[in-house]
C-alpha positions as CSV (number, residue, x, y, z in Angstrom):
1,X,-25.2,14.5,16.6
2,X,-22.4,13.7,14.3
3,X,-19.1,15.4,14.6
4,X,-18.3,17.8,11.8
5,X,-14.7,17.7,12.0
6,X,-11.9,14.9,12.4
7,X,-8.8,16.3,14.5
8,X,-5.6,14.2,13.3
9,X,-2.1,14.0,14.4
10,X,0.9,13.1,12.0
11,X,3.6,11.1,13.6
12,X,6.5,11.5,11.2
13,X,6.9,14.6,9.3
14,X,9.2,15.1,6.0
15,X,11.6,12.8,5.2
16,X,10.3,10.3,2.2
17,X,8.9,12.6,-0.6
18,X,7.3,14.9,1.9
19,X,4.6,12.8,2.8
20,X,3.6,14.7,6.2
21,X,2.5,17.6,3.9
22,X,0.9,15.3,1.3
23,X,-1.3,13.8,3.8
24,X,-2.0,17.0,5.6
25,X,-3.2,18.8,2.6
26,X,-5.4,15.3,1.4
27,X,-7.0,15.7,4.8
28,X,-7.3,19.4,4.6
29,X,-9.1,19.1,1.0
30,X,-12.2,17.1,2.1
31,X,-13.1,20.1,4.5
32,X,-13.7,18.0,7.1
33,X,-10.5,17.1,8.4
34,X,-7.7,19.1,10.3
35,X,-4.1,18.3,11.3
36,X,-3.7,19.5,14.7
37,X,-0.6,18.1,15.7
38,X,2.8,17.0,14.4
39,X,5.1,14.2,16.0
40,X,8.6,13.8,15.0
41,X,12.4,13.4,16.8
42,X,13.9,16.0,14.5
43,X,12.9,19.5,15.9
44,X,14.0,21.2,12.2
45,X,11.0,19.0,10.6
46,X,8.5,20.3,13.5
47,X,9.5,23.9,12.3
48,X,9.0,23.1,8.9
49,X,5.7,21.7,10.0
50,X,4.3,24.8,11.7
51,X,5.7,26.8,8.5
52,X,3.7,24.9,6.1
53,X,0.6,23.9,8.3
54,X,0.5,27.0,10.6
55,X,2.4,28.1,14.1
56,X,-0.8,26.9,16.1
57,X,-0.3,23.3,15.4
58,X,1.0,21.1,18.6
59,X,4.4,19.7,18.0
60,X,6.0,16.8,19.9
61,X,9.1,14.8,19.7
62,X,8.0,11.8,21.4
63,X,4.7,9.5,20.7
64,X,4.1,9.0,24.3
65,X,3.8,13.2,25.1
66,X,1.8,13.1,21.9
67,X,-0.8,10.4,23.1
68,X,-0.8,12.0,26.9
69,X,-1.6,15.4,25.2
70,X,-4.8,13.4,23.5
71,X,-6.6,16.2,21.7
72,X,-7.0,14.3,18.5
73,X,-8.9,11.4,17.0
74,X,-6.7,10.2,14.2
75,X,-3.2,9.3,14.1
76,X,-1.6,9.1,11.0
77,X,1.6,7.2,10.7
78,X,4.5,8.1,8.5
79,X,7.2,6.3,9.9
80,X,9.9,3.5,8.6
81,X,8.2,0.2,7.8
82,X,9.5,-1.6,10.8
83,X,8.1,0.5,13.5
84,X,4.6,0.9,12.0
85,X,3.3,-2.1,14.1
86,X,4.8,-0.6,17.6
87,X,3.2,2.8,16.9
88,X,0.0,1.9,15.9
89,X,-0.7,-0.7,18.6
90,X,0.0,2.5,20.9
91,X,-2.2,4.6,19.3
92,X,-5.0,1.8,19.2
93,X,-4.8,1.2,22.8
94,X,-4.8,5.1,23.7
95,X,-8.3,5.3,21.8
96,X,-7.2,6.6,18.3
97,X,-8.1,6.0,15.0
98,X,-5.1,4.9,12.9
99,X,-3.9,5.2,9.4
100,X,-0.6,4.1,8.4
101,X,1.4,4.6,5.2
102,X,2.4,1.5,2.9
103,X,3.4,-1.2,3.7
104,X,1.3,-1.6,6.8
105,X,4.4,-3.5,8.5
106,X,6.8,-5.9,7.8
107,X,5.3,-9.2,9.0
108,X,1.8,-10.8,9.2
109,X,2.7,-11.2,13.3
110,X,2.9,-7.6,13.2
111,X,-0.2,-6.9,11.3
112,X,-2.5,-9.0,13.6
113,X,-1.1,-7.3,16.5
114,X,-2.2,-4.1,14.8
115,X,-5.7,-5.5,13.6
116,X,-6.5,-6.9,17.0
117,X,-5.5,-3.6,18.8
118,X,-7.8,-1.7,17.0
119,X,-10.8,-4.5,17.6
120,X,-10.2,-4.3,21.2
121,X,-10.3,-0.7,21.3
122,X,-13.2,-0.2,18.8
123,X,-11.3,2.2,16.6
124,X,-10.5,2.4,12.8
125,X,-7.4,1.0,11.3
126,X,-6.8,1.7,7.7
127,X,-3.6,1.8,5.4
128,X,-2.8,4.8,2.9
129,X,-3.4,2.5,-0.2
130,X,-4.3,5.6,-1.9
131,X,-3.1,4.2,-5.3
132,X,-6.4,2.3,-5.6
133,X,-7.6,5.0,-7.3
134,X,-4.7,5.8,-9.7
135,X,-6.3,6.5,-13.2
136,X,-4.5,3.3,-14.8
137,X,-5.4,1.0,-12.4
138,X,-9.2,2.4,-12.4
139,X,-9.2,1.8,-16.3
140,X,-7.6,-1.8,-16.1
141,X,-10.1,-2.8,-13.1
142,X,-13.0,-1.7,-15.4
143,X,-11.5,-3.7,-18.2
144,X,-11.3,-6.7,-16.3
145,X,-14.7,-6.4,-14.2
146,X,-16.3,-5.5,-17.7
147,X,-15.8,-9.2,-18.9
148,X,-13.9,-7.5,-22.0
149,X,-11.2,-10.6,-21.9
150,X,-13.5,-13.0,-20.4
151,X,-12.5,-14.9,-17.1
152,X,-8.8,-13.7,-15.9
153,X,-6.4,-16.6,-15.3
154,X,-2.9,-15.3,-15.5
155,X,-1.3,-11.8,-14.2
156,X,2.1,-10.5,-14.6
157,X,3.4,-7.6,-13.1
158,X,7.0,-6.1,-13.0
159,X,8.8,-3.1,-11.1
160,X,12.3,-2.2,-11.5
161,X,15.3,-1.5,-13.8
162,X,19.0,-1.4,-13.4
163,X,20.0,0.8,-10.7
164,X,22.3,0.6,-7.5
165,X,19.8,1.4,-4.3
166,X,19.3,4.9,-3.0
167,X,21.4,4.4,-0.1
168,X,18.9,5.2,2.6
169,X,16.6,3.3,5.0
170,X,14.4,2.1,2.4
171,X,17.3,-0.1,1.1
172,X,17.8,-1.6,4.7
173,X,16.0,-5.0,4.8
174,X,15.7,-5.2,8.6
175,X,14.1,-1.4,8.4
176,X,12.0,-1.8,5.0
177,X,11.1,-5.2,5.0
178,X,13.1,-5.9,1.8
179,X,12.9,-5.2,-1.9
180,X,9.4,-6.3,-2.5
181,X,8.0,-4.3,0.6
182,X,8.1,-1.1,-1.6
183,X,6.4,-1.0,-4.8
184,X,5.5,-4.5,-4.0
185,X,3.1,-3.3,-1.6
186,X,1.5,-1.4,-4.5
187,X,1.4,-4.3,-6.8
188,X,0.0,-7.0,-4.4
189,X,-2.8,-4.6,-3.4
190,X,-3.7,-3.9,-6.8
191,X,-4.0,-7.7,-7.5
192,X,-6.2,-8.6,-4.8
193,X,-8.4,-6.3,-6.4
194,X,-8.6,-7.7,-9.6
195,X,-8.7,-11.4,-8.4
196,X,-11.8,-12.0,-6.1
197,X,-10.4,-15.3,-4.4
198,X,-8.6,-16.5,-1.8
199,X,-4.5,-17.2,-2.2
200,X,-4.0,-20.9,-2.2
201,X,-0.2,-20.7,-2.2
202,X,3.2,-18.4,-2.5
203,X,6.3,-19.3,-4.0
204,X,9.0,-16.8,-3.7
205,X,12.3,-16.2,-4.9
206,X,15.1,-13.4,-3.6
207,X,18.7,-13.0,-5.2
208,X,21.5,-10.8,-3.8
209,X,24.4,-10.7,-6.7
210,X,25.4,-7.2,-6.9
211,X,24.5,-4.4,-4.7
212,X,26.4,-5.3,-1.3
213,X,26.4,-1.9,0.2
214,X,22.7,-2.3,0.8
215,X,20.9,-4.9,2.8
216,X,17.9,-5.3,0.4
217,X,17.6,-7.9,-2.3
218,X,18.6,-7.1,-5.7
219,X,16.0,-9.1,-7.5
220,X,12.8,-10.9,-6.1
221,X,9.7,-12.4,-6.9
222,X,6.5,-13.9,-6.1
223,X,4.1,-16.6,-8.1
224,X,0.9,-16.4,-6.5
225,X,-1.8,-19.2,-7.0
226,X,-5.4,-18.2,-6.2
227,X,-8.0,-20.9,-5.0
228,X,-10.1,-20.1,-8.3
229,X,-7.0,-21.1,-10.7
230,X,-5.7,-17.9,-11.6
231,X,-2.0,-17.4,-11.1
232,X,0.1,-14.3,-10.8
233,X,3.6,-13.4,-11.4
234,X,5.5,-10.4,-9.6
235,X,8.7,-9.4,-10.2
236,X,10.8,-6.5,-8.6
237,X,14.3,-5.8,-9.8
238,X,17.5,-3.5,-9.5
239,X,19.2,-6.0,-11.8
240,X,16.8,-5.7,-15.1
241,X,18.7,-3.9,-17.9
242,X,16.1,-5.7,-20.0
243,X,12.8,-5.1,-18.6
244,X,9.1,-6.4,-19.4
245,X,5.8,-4.8,-19.2
246,X,4.6,-3.2,-16.2
247,X,1.3,-5.4,-16.7
248,X,0.3,-8.2,-18.9
249,X,-2.8,-10.3,-18.3
250,X,-4.5,-13.0,-19.9
251,X,-8.2,-13.9,-20.0
252,X,-10.2,-16.7,-21.7
253,X,-11.3,-14.2,-24.1
254,X,-8.3,-11.8,-24.5
255,X,-5.5,-9.9,-23.2
256,X,-4.3,-6.8,-21.9
257,X,-0.9,-4.9,-22.0
258,X,0.5,-1.7,-20.3
259,X,1.4,0.3,-23.4
260,X,2.6,3.9,-22.3
261,X,-0.5,6.0,-21.4
262,X,-3.1,3.8,-22.3
263,X,-3.6,-0.1,-22.1
264,X,-3.6,-2.4,-25.3
265,X,-6.6,-4.5,-25.3
266,X,-6.7,-7.7,-27.4
267,X,-10.2,-9.3,-27.6
268,X,-12.9,-10.4,-29.9
269,X,-16.2,-8.8,-31.1
270,X,-18.9,-11.0,-32.6
271,X,-16.4,-13.7,-33.1
272,X,-13.7,-11.4,-34.6
273,X,-10.4,-10.6,-33.2
274,X,-10.2,-7.0,-32.2
275,X,-7.3,-4.7,-30.8
276,X,-8.2,-1.5,-29.0
277,X,-6.5,1.3,-27.3
278,X,-8.2,1.8,-23.7
279,X,-7.0,5.4,-22.5
280,X,-6.5,5.6,-18.7
281,X,-8.9,7.4,-16.4
282,X,-8.7,10.5,-14.4
283,X,-6.9,9.5,-10.9
284,X,-9.4,9.8,-8.1
285,X,-7.0,10.0,-5.1
286,X,-9.1,12.3,-2.8
287,X,-11.6,9.3,-2.5
288,X,-9.3,8.0,0.2
289,X,-9.4,10.5,2.9
290,X,-13.2,11.3,1.8
291,X,-13.9,7.7,2.8
292,X,-12.1,8.0,5.9
293,X,-13.8,11.3,6.8
294,X,-17.2,9.5,5.6
295,X,-16.6,6.5,8.0
296,X,-15.6,8.4,11.0
297,X,-18.2,11.2,10.5
298,X,-20.9,9.3,8.9
299,X,-20.6,5.6,9.6
300,X,-20.0,4.7,6.1
301,X,-18.3,1.4,5.2
302,X,-14.4,1.5,5.4
303,X,-12.8,1.1,1.7
304,X,-9.3,-0.1,2.8
305,X,-9.5,-2.1,6.2
306,X,-6.3,-3.3,8.2
307,X,-7.6,-6.9,7.6
308,X,-7.4,-6.0,3.7
309,X,-3.9,-4.6,4.0
310,X,-2.7,-7.6,6.3
311,X,-3.2,-10.0,3.1
312,X,-0.6,-8.0,1.4
313,X,1.9,-7.8,3.9
314,X,1.3,-11.9,4.3
315,X,2.3,-12.6,0.7
316,X,5.4,-10.6,0.7
317,X,6.4,-12.2,3.9
318,X,5.5,-15.4,2.7
319,X,7.5,-14.9,-0.4
320,X,10.4,-14.6,1.3
321,X,9.7,-17.6,3.6
322,X,9.0,-19.9,0.5
323,X,12.5,-18.8,-1.0
324,X,14.0,-20.1,2.2
325,X,12.5,-23.3,2.1
326,X,12.5,-23.7,-1.6
327,X,8.9,-24.7,-2.0
328,X,5.4,-23.1,-2.2
329,X,3.7,-22.2,1.2
330,X,0.1,-21.7,2.0
331,X,-0.4,-18.4,3.8
332,X,-2.4,-17.8,6.9
333,X,-4.3,-14.9,5.8
334,X,-5.2,-16.2,2.4
């Protein structure tokens, strides 16, 4: 008989963007998931968790103590990027299903350790790529998959501007993974949804020119070549006083350009050149945790898998490896 509820523990609460409460609210909205415990090294955050989620939740300051207690099925890891892998593996070995915040981790080796630990334990591993359901991306994916611009062959993506780092751990390269591991994790994940092909090679570049008080790069990017011929160009910058469109896509029949609250699509209809505005669709972020509940309670297919998320991390890591090598590199998980 199927269980009617998934009991979850949050590992990390507060911190960046109050993500602990965000995850809890998203799970509770399914009506089939409930946060029963929170683990955080900061006692004040545990008090905040009790205030926001209820005094009855169990609280812990050490992951080991949480796992020894063990009265939950799902661990949701909301920690600095460089310790996702260590905690994920511990939770998998303890027989817990795991979700990590994005990015999954900071290296392909770590990602593989996470995947293999979950596979050995027979448990779920997913990454919180809920932006798969952003309204602008849903509309973009529909445009591409409809064939409106023909066969996609070129993608440009940009994130950034001209500003100093925030001055916290997300700007520390050892902890964060580097400049591209923040928004780059979103863009590369989106890209892999648009291009149904294996990655043939990655060419990366990184530059450190101005913000020397932080260890992340100031300007970085990756050129990604797929085995179907599609080429993608992602750039992340904190030195771009002059930016470029967030997205620009070219297909054999037309192209797409990000334009405020809509997509500008240039194509042809019955041989006539046509320009149109395609509005963004409503976001559907609730579908991430609804799919988790469906998977764990009813055995439905998991949408965001650990092996899929590993491709994102591999591209980001090999972009930096390529920059150091001065040449394009093939990747181990294409």
